[in-house]
C-alpha positions in Angstrom: 99.8 113.0 113.4 97.1 110.5 112.6 97.8 106.8 113.2 100.6 105.4 111.1 98.4 103.2 108.8 96.0 106.0 108.1 98.8 108.4 107.4 100.5 105.9 105.1 97.4 106.2 102.9 97.5 110.0 103.0 101.2 110.2 102.1 101.0 107.5 99.4 98.1 109.3 97.7 99.9 112.7 97.8 103.0 111.2 96.2 101.3 109.2 93.5 99.1 112.1 92.5 102.0 114.4 92.3 103.9 112.0 90.1 101.0 111.5 87.7 100.3 115.3 87.6 104.0 116.4 87.2 106.0 113.4 86.0 108.4 113.4 89.0 108.2 112.8 92.7 107.8 115.5 95.3 110.9 116.1 97.5 110.8 116.1 101.2 110.3 119.9 101.4 107.6 119.7 98.7 105.7 117.2 100.8 106.2 119.3 103.9 104.6 122.3 102.1 101.9 120.2 100.5 100.9 118.5 103.8 101.5 121.4 106.1 104.0 119.5 108.2 107.5 120.0 109.5 110.1 118.3 107.4 111.1 116.1 110.3 107.6 114.7 110.5 107.6 114.1 106.8 110.8 112.1 107.0 109.4 110.0 109.8 106.3 109.3 107.8 108.3 108.4 104.7 110.4 105.9 106.8 107.1 104.4 108.1 105.8 104.1 104.6 109.0 102.4 103.5 108.7 100.0 106.4 105.2 99.2 105.1 106.7 98.5 101.6 104.8 101.4 100.2 107.8 103.3 99.0 111.6 102.9 98.5 113.8 105.8 99.6 117.3 106.6 98.4 119.8 104.8 100.7 121.7 108.0 101.6 118.7 110.4 101.8 115.0 110.3 102.4 114.0 111.2 98.9 111.8 108.9 96.9 113.4 106.4 94.6 110.5 104.1 93.8 106.8 104.1 94.6 105.2 101.2 92.7 104.4 101.2 89.9 106.6 104.3 89.3 110.4 104.6 89.2 111.9 108.0 89.8 115.1 107.0 88.2 115.7 106.0 84.6 114.8 102.4 83.7 114.4 100.5 80.4 110.6 101.1 80.5 109.3 104.5 79.4 105.5 105.1 79.5 104.4 108.2 77.6 101.0 109.8 76.7 99.8 113.1 75.4 100.1 114.5 79.0 103.6 113.4 79.9 106.0 110.5 80.5 107.0 108.3 83.4 109.4 105.4 84.1 108.0 102.0 85.1 110.2 99.7 87.2 109.4 96.7 85.0 107.0 95.3 82.5 104.4 94.6 85.1 104.8 98.1 86.7 104.7 99.8 83.3 101.3 98.3 82.7 100.4 99.5 86.2 101.4 103.0 85.2 99.2 102.7 82.2 96.3 101.5 84.3 96.6 104.4 86.7 96.9 107.0 83.9 93.7 105.6 82.3 94.5 107.1 78.9 96.1 106.1 75.6 99.8 105.4 76.2 102.9 103.9 74.5 105.4 101.8 76.5 108.9 101.7 75.0 111.3 99.1 76.2 113.9 96.7 74.9 113.5 92.9 74.6 115.2 91.4 77.6 116.9 94.7 78.4 119.6 93.6 75.9 118.0 93.6 72.5 116.1 95.9 70.1 113.6 98.5 71.2 109.9 97.8 70.8 106.7 99.8 71.5 103.6 98.6 73.2 100.6 100.8 72.5 97.5 100.8 74.6 94.5 102.4 72.9 91.0 102.7 74.4 92.0 100.3 77.2 93.3 97.6 74.9 96.8 96.4 74.1 97.4 96.7 70.4 100.5 94.5 70.2 99.6 91.3 72.1 102.3 88.9 70.9 104.6 89.5 73.8 105.3 87.8 77.1 106.5 88.9 80.5 109.0 86.8 82.5 108.8 86.7 86.3 112.0 85.0 87.5 111.8 85.9 91.2 109.2 84.1 93.5 106.7 86.6 94.8 107.4 85.6 98.4 110.9 86.9 97.9 110.1 90.0 95.9 110.9 92.4 98.7 114.2 90.8 99.6 115.6 93.2 97.0 112.7 94.8 95.2 114.9 96.9 92.9 116.5 93.7 91.6 113.2 91.9 91.4 111.7 94.6 89.3 114.8 94.8 87.0 114.3 91.2 86.0 110.6 91.4 85.0 111.2 92.0 81.3 109.4 91.7 78.0 110.1 89.0 75.4 108.6 87.8 72.1 108.6 84.0 72.9 109.7 81.4 75.4 112.8 80.5 73.4 114.1 84.0 73.9 113.5 83.6 77.6 115.3 80.3 77.8 118.3 81.8 76.0 118.3 84.9 78.2 118.2 82.8 81.4 121.0 80.7 80.3 123.1 83.6 79.1 122.6 85.6 82.4 122.5 82.6 84.7 119.1 83.6 86.1 116.7 80.8 86.9 113.6 80.7 84.7 110.4 81.6 86.5 106.8 82.1 85.3 106.0 83.3 81.8 102.7 85.1 81.1 101.2 86.7 78.0 101.1 90.5 78.2 97.4 90.6 77.7 96.8 88.7 80.9 99.2 90.8 82.9 97.5 93.9 81.6 94.1 92.8 83.0 95.8 91.7 86.2 97.6 95.1 86.5 94.3 97.0 86.3 93.1 95.1 89.5 96.5 95.0 91.3 97.1 98.7 90.9 93.4 99.7 90.9 93.5 101.2 94.4 96.9 103.0 94.1 95.3 106.4 93.3 92.8 106.2 96.2 93.1 108.4 99.3 92.4 105.3 101.4 94.9 103.1 99.7 96.3 100.1 101.7 98.5 97.3 100.6 96.8 94.0 99.8 96.8 91.5 102.7 98.6 88.3 101.8 95.2 86.6 101.6 93.8 89.2 99.2 97.0 89.0 97.1 96.7 85.3 96.8 93.1 85.6 95.8 93.9 88.1 93.1 96.7 85.8 91.8 94.3 82.9 91.6 91.6 85.0 89.9 94.0 85.6 87.0 95.3 82.1 86.8 98.7 83.0 88.4 99.1 79.7 90.2 102.6 78.5 89.5 105.2 78.2 92.2 106.4 81.7 91.4 103.1 83.2 92.6 102.7 81.2 95.8 102.9 83.3 99.0 102.4 82.4 102.6 99.0 83.7 103.9 99.9 85.6 107.1 98.8 88.8 108.8 101.3 90.8 106.8 100.4 92.9 103.7 101.9 92.2 100.3 
């Protein structure tokens, strides 16, 4: 097997492309057939990719649960197009799914995951409904402490008053609030390399530079610049 970092890229690309093409993740035996490898080697590679924060596996198996920006379990974000439908982990991830698909899509979700359903349409690369905001309650440096929970809290709202009420009701500290149009442009860059065969996670320095480029400079977005990848 090639070195771990290189094979992380190969495996990540195979999974992401399969999800985009089919709407669901390949199982371990599918990956073994696709990559021409024994299942035991595929499992080892998946564990390595999870250690790299490139995938989240089901706790009681080695099947894929999440590979950002896609969720392989139902969420409150459904991204659909003329060619299929996919679940996003959160508002940010759903925009990332749209960026990777690079086609007209509709994102259906509920305000704050506890209100009415709304639709966000992306047509010719532009968001039609721009009067929405995304709330980021969890500091980015803590995002992978429990990434499933982190994603579950990145929700869509119509205004900051809704966010204040939501935080008070659910006893979740208020974080950063950004207009959906900004996060859409940010998502195109953040997820821009996710369908490349040579994909690698951003270094913490690269991540910090991307945050700054899009004006994401509040405490929520501050991360320590180390030798790790984000």
